[in-house]
C-alpha beads as a LAMMPS data file, in Angstrom:
LAMMPS data file: protein, C-alpha beads

137 atoms
136 bonds

1 atom types
1 bond types

-500.0 500.0 xlo xhi
-500.0 500.0 ylo yhi
-500.0 500.0 zlo zhi

Masses

1 110.0

Atoms # bond

1 1 1 0.000 0.000 0.000
2 1 1 1.411 3.407 -1.004
3 1 1 1.775 6.372 1.317
4 1 1 -1.100 8.204 -0.374
5 1 1 -3.384 5.225 0.330
6 1 1 -2.471 4.930 4.006
7 1 1 -5.233 5.850 6.455
8 1 1 -4.826 9.258 8.046
9 1 1 -3.702 9.104 11.675
10 1 1 -6.235 10.212 14.281
11 1 1 -3.817 12.860 15.527
12 1 1 -3.860 14.658 12.138
13 1 1 -7.663 14.504 12.004
14 1 1 -7.948 16.041 15.487
15 1 1 -5.437 18.773 14.635
16 1 1 -7.308 19.640 11.444
17 1 1 -10.667 19.708 13.282
18 1 1 -9.254 22.011 15.981
19 1 1 -7.797 24.298 13.340
20 1 1 -11.161 24.536 11.563
21 1 1 -12.950 25.234 14.842
22 1 1 -10.451 27.944 15.764
23 1 1 -10.763 29.643 12.381
24 1 1 -14.568 29.508 12.626
25 1 1 -14.546 31.106 16.085
26 1 1 -12.119 33.793 14.897
27 1 1 -14.253 34.644 11.870
28 1 1 -17.425 34.761 13.983
29 1 1 -15.729 37.058 16.515
30 1 1 -14.526 39.392 13.790
31 1 1 -18.034 39.549 12.323
32 1 1 -19.540 40.359 15.735
33 1 1 -16.967 43.061 16.458
34 1 1 -17.590 44.621 13.040
35 1 1 -21.357 44.558 13.574
36 1 1 -21.006 46.023 17.055
37 1 1 -18.855 48.932 15.929
38 1 1 -21.213 49.705 13.051
39 1 1 -24.174 49.729 15.425
40 1 1 -22.537 52.389 17.613
41 1 1 -21.517 54.715 14.802
42 1 1 -22.506 58.374 15.100
43 1 1 -25.546 59.515 13.144
44 1 1 -24.806 61.035 9.763
45 1 1 -24.550 64.815 9.554
46 1 1 -27.361 66.519 7.680
47 1 1 -26.614 67.298 4.056
48 1 1 -25.825 70.965 3.344
49 1 1 -28.339 72.999 1.451
50 1 1 -27.616 72.859 -2.246
51 1 1 -28.095 75.925 -4.361
52 1 1 -26.636 77.274 -7.581
53 1 1 -24.256 79.667 -5.809
54 1 1 -23.054 76.993 -3.372
55 1 1 -22.302 74.569 -6.208
56 1 1 -20.417 77.158 -8.260
57 1 1 -18.394 78.199 -5.221
58 1 1 -17.578 74.600 -4.362
59 1 1 -16.457 73.825 -7.902
60 1 1 -14.254 76.920 -8.065
61 1 1 -12.627 76.078 -4.731
62 1 1 -12.071 72.480 -5.827
63 1 1 -10.482 73.613 -9.103
64 1 1 -8.158 76.036 -7.285
65 1 1 -7.108 73.347 -4.840
66 1 1 -6.491 70.840 -7.617
67 1 1 -4.326 73.133 -9.717
68 1 1 -2.299 74.155 -6.678
69 1 1 -1.772 70.559 -5.593
70 1 1 -0.782 69.383 -9.064
71 1 1 1.799 72.156 -9.369
72 1 1 3.352 71.299 -6.018
73 1 1 3.402 67.581 -6.841
74 1 1 4.832 67.777 -10.357
75 1 1 7.291 70.650 -9.808
76 1 1 9.834 68.646 -7.794
77 1 1 9.422 65.634 -10.079
78 1 1 10.665 67.662 -13.049
79 1 1 13.965 68.277 -11.232
80 1 1 14.670 64.695 -10.077
81 1 1 17.618 62.838 -11.591
82 1 1 16.361 60.276 -14.097
83 1 1 19.371 58.016 -13.714
84 1 1 20.182 57.490 -10.038
85 1 1 23.468 55.785 -10.960
86 1 1 24.685 58.727 -13.059
87 1 1 28.288 59.797 -12.502
88 1 1 29.111 56.554 -10.719
89 1 1 31.370 53.726 -11.771
90 1 1 28.487 51.279 -12.096
91 1 1 26.203 53.261 -14.394
92 1 1 25.072 50.899 -17.172
93 1 1 23.969 53.776 -19.429
94 1 1 27.487 55.171 -19.890
95 1 1 28.330 52.404 -22.341
96 1 1 28.655 54.402 -25.528
97 1 1 29.329 52.885 -28.913
98 1 1 31.375 54.763 -31.476
99 1 1 32.833 54.222 -34.890
100 1 1 34.944 56.038 -37.434
101 1 1 35.073 55.276 -41.126
102 1 1 38.191 56.358 -42.986
103 1 1 38.978 59.968 -42.186
104 1 1 35.370 61.029 -41.532
105 1 1 34.343 62.515 -38.215
106 1 1 33.747 59.794 -35.552
107 1 1 30.127 58.987 -34.639
108 1 1 29.162 57.902 -31.134
109 1 1 26.034 57.202 -29.089
110 1 1 27.535 59.093 -26.143
111 1 1 26.190 62.385 -27.492
112 1 1 22.626 61.069 -27.413
113 1 1 22.888 59.584 -23.914
114 1 1 25.005 62.300 -22.277
115 1 1 22.074 64.361 -20.864
116 1 1 20.866 61.259 -19.054
117 1 1 24.225 59.833 -17.982
118 1 1 25.451 63.147 -16.629
119 1 1 22.658 63.183 -14.045
120 1 1 20.119 65.189 -15.995
121 1 1 16.500 65.646 -14.990
122 1 1 13.328 65.628 -17.071
123 1 1 13.665 69.354 -17.727
124 1 1 17.270 68.880 -19.008
125 1 1 16.472 66.416 -21.816
126 1 1 16.673 68.001 -25.290
127 1 1 13.235 67.195 -26.725
128 1 1 11.292 66.637 -23.528
129 1 1 12.090 70.025 -21.976
130 1 1 9.478 71.789 -24.136
131 1 1 6.786 69.382 -22.959
132 1 1 8.014 69.644 -19.356
133 1 1 7.550 73.424 -19.473
134 1 1 3.836 72.880 -20.169
135 1 1 3.440 71.080 -16.846
136 1 1 2.680 73.227 -13.809
137 1 1 5.268 73.713 -11.095

Bonds

1 1 1 2
2 1 2 3
3 1 3 4
4 1 4 5
5 1 5 6
6 1 6 7
7 1 7 8
8 1 8 9
9 1 9 10
10 1 10 11
11 1 11 12
12 1 12 13
13 1 13 14
14 1 14 15
15 1 15 16
16 1 16 17
17 1 17 18
18 1 18 19
19 1 19 20
20 1 20 21
21 1 21 22
22 1 22 23
23 1 23 24
24 1 24 25
25 1 25 26
26 1 26 27
27 1 27 28
28 1 28 29
29 1 29 30
30 1 30 31
31 1 31 32
32 1 32 33
33 1 33 34
34 1 34 35
35 1 35 36
36 1 36 37
37 1 37 38
38 1 38 39
39 1 39 40
40 1 40 41
41 1 41 42
42 1 42 43
43 1 43 44
44 1 44 45
45 1 45 46
46 1 46 47
47 1 47 48
48 1 48 49
49 1 49 50
50 1 50 51
51 1 51 52
52 1 52 53
53 1 53 54
54 1 54 55
55 1 55 56
56 1 56 57
57 1 57 58
58 1 58 59
59 1 59 60
60 1 60 61
61 1 61 62
62 1 62 63
63 1 63 64
64 1 64 65
65 1 65 66
66 1 66 67
67 1 67 68
68 1 68 69
69 1 69 70
70 1 70 71
71 1 71 72
72 1 72 73
73 1 73 74
74 1 74 75
75 1 75 76
76 1 76 77
77 1 77 78
78 1 78 79
79 1 79 80
80 1 80 81
81 1 81 82
82 1 82 83
83 1 83 84
84 1 84 85
85 1 85 86
86 1 86 87
87 1 87 88
88 1 88 89
89 1 89 90
90 1 90 91
91 1 91 92
92 1 92 93
93 1 93 94
94 1 94 95
95 1 95 96
96 1 96 97
97 1 97 98
98 1 98 99
99 1 99 100
100 1 100 101
101 1 101 102
102 1 102 103
103 1 103 104
104 1 104 105
105 1 105 106
106 1 106 107
107 1 107 108
108 1 108 109
109 1 109 110
110 1 110 111
111 1 111 112
112 1 112 113
113 1 113 114
114 1 114 115
115 1 115 116
116 1 116 117
117 1 117 118
118 1 118 119
119 1 119 120
120 1 120 121
121 1 121 122
122 1 122 123
123 1 123 124
124 1 124 125
125 1 125 126
126 1 126 127
127 1 127 128
128 1 128 129
129 1 129 130
130 1 130 131
131 1 131 132
132 1 132 133
133 1 133 134
134 1 134 135
135 1 135 136
136 1 136 137
């Protein structure tokens, strides 16, 4: 008879039954605590009177708050270094490839990656800086 066909020892059955009972009691207790705390919640505050001037004022205040928050959130992000390993010995982006054919001027990828590998931020990249200026902050 294989191990998978062997009858399960009584000790394992008791342990599994106790585990199930404990989990059931825990779940029931959590449900009762949740129901008890919901029953003692404070009554809801009455809804404010809604009128055309109140709605327009609320929308204007919300728009002002949103534009101010977006500017403060995006402003510092435009100045963060894009490559945290820039100017270190382990920066994988400093691997430039170059070639020179005959006596023509040498061509290298270092010129294209230098704004990033020198520790540049979003606002320092050549083509992205115009789009970054459109963002608030």
